[in-house]
N, C-alpha and C positions, 0 to 999 in steps of 0.2 A: 258371806263366808263365815263358818262357825269358828269363833276364836277360842282357844283353849283357856280353861280357867287356871291361872297360875297357882291357885291354892286347891287344885283338884284332890290332892292327897292330904289335906289338912286333917289332923287327928286320926290319920290312918297309919298303921305300922306294917311294914313289909320286911321279911327276912330273906337273906340270900345265903346260899350254901358256899360261902367263900370266906376266907380270913379277911380281917380288916384291911390289910395292905393291898389285897387284890380286889377290894370292893369300892375303891375310890370313886370310879365312874358312876356306880350305882348309887352311892351315898349322895353324890352331887346332884343327880337327877331327882332322887326322891326328896331331898331337902329343898330343892328349888321349887317343888310343888307343895311344900308345906308339910310333908310327911316325915315319919321317923323310920330310918333303916336299921336293921339289925344284921351284923355279920356273924355267921355261924361257920367257923372253920370245921370242916368235915374230914378232909384228907390232908396228909402231909406227903410232900414229894421226898423220895429217898434216892438220891443219885447213886448210880452204880460205880461212879468214880472215874479217875483218869484212864484206867484200862479200857473201859467201854467207849470213852470219848476218843481214845487213840485208835481203837478198832474201827470206829465210824470214819475217822479221818483217813485211815489207811484205805478203807473201801471207797471212800469218796474220790480218791485220786485215780481210781480206775475209770474206765469209760462209762459214764452214765449220761443219760439225756436229761433227767430231771432229778431234783431232790425236793421232797415235799415235807414241810413241817406242819404237823397237825395241831400244834398248840404252842403258846408262848412259853410254857414250862419247858418244852423240849429245847427251845432256843436258849433259854437261860441256863439249863443244865449243861448243854453242850459248851457254851462259851465260858462257863465257870470252870471247866476241866480241860479244854482244848486250847492250844495256842491260837490267839485271835487272828493274827496276820496270816498264818498258814491256812487256817480254816476258811477265811474270807477269800483268799486266792483260789482255793479249790472250789468253793461254791460259785464264784463268779465265772467259772469256766463252763457252767451248765445252766439250764433253766431252773431257777428256784421258784417253788410254789409255796405260798402262805395260805393256809386254809381260812383265814379270816383277817380282819383289819388289825386286831391287836397283835397277832402273830407277825403280820407284815411290819408293824411299827417296831416290834422288838428286833426283828432281823435287820431293818434299816438302821436302827440305833447302834448296832454293832458294825455296820458298814457293808452288809450284804445287799446285793441288788435283787430285788424281787421282781420276777418277770410276769407272774400269773397269780391271780386270786380268783377262785371259783365264785360263780354267781350265788350259790348256796354255800354258806360257811360250815361245811360238814364233810364227812367221808363221802357221802352221796354226791355232794357238790364236786368233790375232787374227781370222782369217777366220771361224772357228766362232762366236766371240763376236758379231761383227757380223751374221752370217747369221740370228741369232735376234732381231734388232732392227728388222726391216722396213727394210733398208738401201737399197732402190731409190730413186734420186734423191738420196741423201744425199751430202754432200761431206766428204772427208777429206784432210788434209795430213799427210805423213810426212817428217820430217827423217831422213836416213840417210847411210850410207857409199856411196861410189861403187863399192865392191866387193860390195855386198849384191846378192843375186839378185832377180829380178823376180817371184817367186812371189806375194807379197801383192798387188802392184799388179794383176797379171792376174786373180787370184781375186776381188778386190774389184770390179773392173770387170765381171766375169762376174755379180756379184750386183747390177749396176745402179748402182753407186756412181760418183761422179766423184772420181778420185784425182789429187792433185798430190804429187810428190816433190821434195824439195830436197836436193841433195847438199852436206852440210856438211863432209865430210872424206873423205879417201882413206886407204889403208893401204900400208905397205911392209914388206918383210921386215927383221926386226931384224938387226943385226950381232952375231954370236955372241961372247960373252965367256968368261971363265974357267968360269962355271957350265956352259956347253955342253961344254967339254972334259972337265970332271969327269963330267958325265952320260954322255958318249960312252964313256968308260973304264968306268964302272959297267955300262953297257948291254952292252958287248962281253963283260964277265965274267958276264953274266946276273944282275946284282945290282940291277936295277931291276924290281920286282915288278909295277908297273902304270904306265900313262901315260894321263892324262886329256886328251882333246882337247876344247877349249871352243868351237870354231867351225870352219866349213869353210875359212876363210882360214888359220887356225892350222895346219890339216892340210897345206896346200900349202907354207906357210912352214917348217914343221917339217922336211919332207923336203928342201926346198931347202938349209936350213942343214946338216942331217945329211949330205947328199951332199958338202958342202964340207969337213967336218971329220973325217969317218969313213969307213972302208971299208964299214961296215955301212949300206947304203942302204935296207934293209928291216927289218921287225920280226919276221919269221917265227920263232916259237918263242922269241924273246928276252924277251918280257914280255906281260902282259895289256894289251889296249887297250880303253879305255872312251870312248864318245862321249856328248856332252851332249845330242844331239838329232838329228833326221832329216837335216838338211842336212849336218851334220858327218859323219854315217854315210854319206851318199851319196858324200862326198869320199873317205872311207876305202875304200868299195867300188870306186871307180875304180882304186884301187891294189891291189885284191884283198887287203885286210888284214882278217883276222878281228877282230871287235870285239863288244862288248856295249854296248847303248844304254840310258841311264838312263831310267827311267819318268817321273821328274820332271826337266824340262829345265833344271836349275839346277846350280850348283856343289855344293850340298848333296845333290842327287839323284845326282850322279856319285860323291860320297864314299860315300853309303850303299851304292851298287852295288859300289864298290871294296871296301868293308868286308866285304860278303857274299862277294865272289869271292876276295879276297886274305886277309882276316882269318878269324877263327874265332869261333864262338859256343859258350858252355858248354852 
C-alpha cells in the first residue's frame, strides 16, 4: 500500500479564499504536510438583522416538511438574531437538512437535530437527496444568502415541492489588507503553488480585489486553481480560467486534490 508523504507540501504555498478564522481546518491540513497556507478574505457576510430572522422564525412555525441549511453562515446568522430556544423548538418539529458536515456541526452546536445530509455537499446534492423521498407536494423552507443562485429553488419546484426562501444575509467584497499585498507579490513571483476557491461569490470578489491591488488580473500560468464545486467552477469558466474541481465539495476535498496535484506521494 502506498503511504502518504507527511511532508508532501514542504516548501509549497497554497491560498484559500476564506478569512483566517474560517480557514482553521485548511491551515491544519496544509501545515501537517509541511506546507504554508494563506488566508485571503474575499467576502464579508452582512446580516439583514433581527427582522429577517423573525420573519424566518414566523414562517418556520407554519407547516413545513423540511428546512434546508445551505451553509454554516446561514446557521450562525440565524442564531445570532433569533431566540435560540424558540428556534430550536421549531426546527426540531420538522426534518432538518444540512448541506455538508460543517453546516451540520454548526446546527448541532446550537442544539438542532439534523436528520439528513446529502451525499454530495451542494445544491445538486440536496436536489438528489429529496428526489428519492417522494417529494411531490412536500414543503421546504430555505434560509439563505441574497447572493445565492436559484438552482435549488427551481429544481425543487420541478420535483413538485413548495419552496419558500428567506434571505437572512447578503455579502460584499472584503477590503484588502496586508495579507493581500503579500499574496499579490508572491503570485507575481510565481511562488503561490495553488489557490482554492470556496464559492462562486469568492471567485468574483477575488478578481475584483486582485484588479485593485495588482497588475496581474488573471492567473494564466501563475498557479494551480482548485474549485470546491460546480457553481464555483462555472464562475471560473466565465473567466476562462483553467481549474480542477474537488470530487468531494468540502474544504477537505479541495485539500486532498491540492495535495495530489501540488504535493508528492512516495
